[in-house]
N, C-alpha and C positions, 0 to 999 in steps of 0.2 A: 477424538479428544475424550479424555476421561475426567472424572471428578464432577462434583455437583455444581461447580461454578460455571461450567461451560455446557452449551447445548448445540448440537448439530441439527440443522434442518435440511435434510436431503443432500447436503454436501457430503461427498464420499471420499475416503482415502483412495487415491488412484492406484491402479496396478498397471499403468501404461508401460510401454516398451523403451522409454528413454533410459539413460544411464545414471540417473540420480540415485544417490544413497540416502538422501533425506526424504522423509514422507512429504507428499503433497496432497492437496485437497482439490477436487474437481467441482467446479461450479457451472451449472448449465445455462446461465444467462436468463433464468426465468424466476426461480424462487428459493434458491439455496442460500444458506448463510451459516456462519459460526457465531453464536452469541456468547461473548466472553462473560456475561452475567453481571449482576449488580455489584459484585465485589471486585470486579476488574477495574483497573484505573480508568476513570473518565476525565480526570483532571490532568490532562497532558499539556499544561501551560508553561512548564519550565523549559530549560534547554532540552532538546530531544534530537535523536537520530532514529529514523525508522527505515528498515530495509526489508526487502522480500524478493524472492525469485518468482517471476510470473511467466506464464506461458499462455497468453490470451488467444482464444479461438475466435473471438469477435470483440466488439466494443462494449458489450454488456447491455443490460436492459435500458432502453431509451437512449443508447449511445453514451451512457454515463456510468458504466459499471464501477462499483466501489471495491477497492482493495481493503480499506479500513475506514470506519465511520463511527463517530459518536455524536453526530448531529452538529458539531462545531468543527472539530478536526476531521477533515475529509481528504482521502487520497483516492483519485478516481481517473478512469480513462476518459478520453475526449474523442468521439467519433469524427468530429469536424476537423480537428487539427492532427489527429492520429498521434496523440501524445498522452502524457500523464500530468495531472495537476494536483495541487494541494491548496486547501484553505485552512487557516488556523481559527477563523471566527465564523465560518459558515457563509461568508460572502466574498472577501478579498481572495483572489486566486493567483497562484504562481504556477507556471507551466514549464515543462521541458520543451525542447525545440520541437517545432512542427515535424511530423513524420519520424519521430525518434523511437516509436514503438512499432515492432513488426509482429504481425499475427503468426501464430503457430511456431514460435521460436522462444526458447527460454531466454529471459533477460533479467538482469539484476537492477532493481530500482532502489535508490537510497536517497533519503531526504534529510537534510540537516536544517534545524531551525532553532535559533536562540530564543530565550524567553520573551524578548521584545517583539518577536515576529518579523523583525527586519533581518536582512542578510540571510534569507532563506535560500537554499540551493538544492537542486535536483540533479542527481547523478544517474546515468544509465550506463550499465556495464563498467562502473568505476571511473567514468569520465563526466565532468560537469556538462550538463545538457541545457542549453539556453543561456541567458544572461545571468551573471552572478549577482548575488546579494539583493534579491527582491523582497518586497514587503508582503507577507502572507496574511496580514491583519493581526490585531491584538489577540494573542492566544486566549481563548475562552474555554472554561471547563465545559465538557459535554453535558447535555441534559437528557441523554438516553444511555442505555447500555452501549458498550463498545462492540461493534460487529466487524467481522472479517468476511469479505465477499458480498456485502449488501449493506443496506441502511435499516434504521428502525422501522420505516414504513414498508419494507420488503418490496421496493419497487425500483431498485438500482442494482440488480444482481450482476456480479462479475461473470464473464463468460470465458472459462478456461481454468487453468490450474494456478494455485498459489502455494508456495512452499517456503519454509525457512524464515518466516517473519520474525524480526527482532526489533525491540525498542530499547534504546539506551536513554538514560537521563542526563545526557551530555551531548555536545556537538563533537562528532568525531573529526579528527584532522584529515587532510587530504591523503597523507601517507597511510593512515589507518584504513581509509576507504579503499584505496588502491590495493592494500594488502588483503583486506577481506575478499574483494572481488577475485584477486589472484588465487587465494587459497580455496575458494568455493567453486570457481567456474568449472573445474574438472568434474564436479558432481552433476552438472546439468548439460 
């Protein structure tokens, strides 16, 4: 990443042999991160959709590797349930189905969350994963910088590759989600 608002700490742009046309970043599960800086949005309290392509090599530091974290909004892996989870307030958790994440495979994760925190849904590869319309807690503005691949304490490093992260300020429809997955899956 370039620009004075972003900093990389040991996360490297990957040069792997997969067929992706999008850049990805490799996180070693130990101490890597991308800090989006103080100017990056930490107030992710409105309607949002967040998506990313992930290729996890492991479950991350402590079994809780972060995809995105601002100390309130957290998207993370879960070693125990082999899935991904989201919290909007740092405590309430919504998760994808158990065993929904496969190691060493590119997968598309997408989360929709209205501003109330209710009706939160997680999609894996364009399909709803787990029970629909969970409560992820009252969305609370983050109190640290926003990080990709780790948290502010630098103790929850993602293990694997993250690519194509996007954040929308609205909840995408099911048709839009399916269309995004269909259009991008050939790149991974």
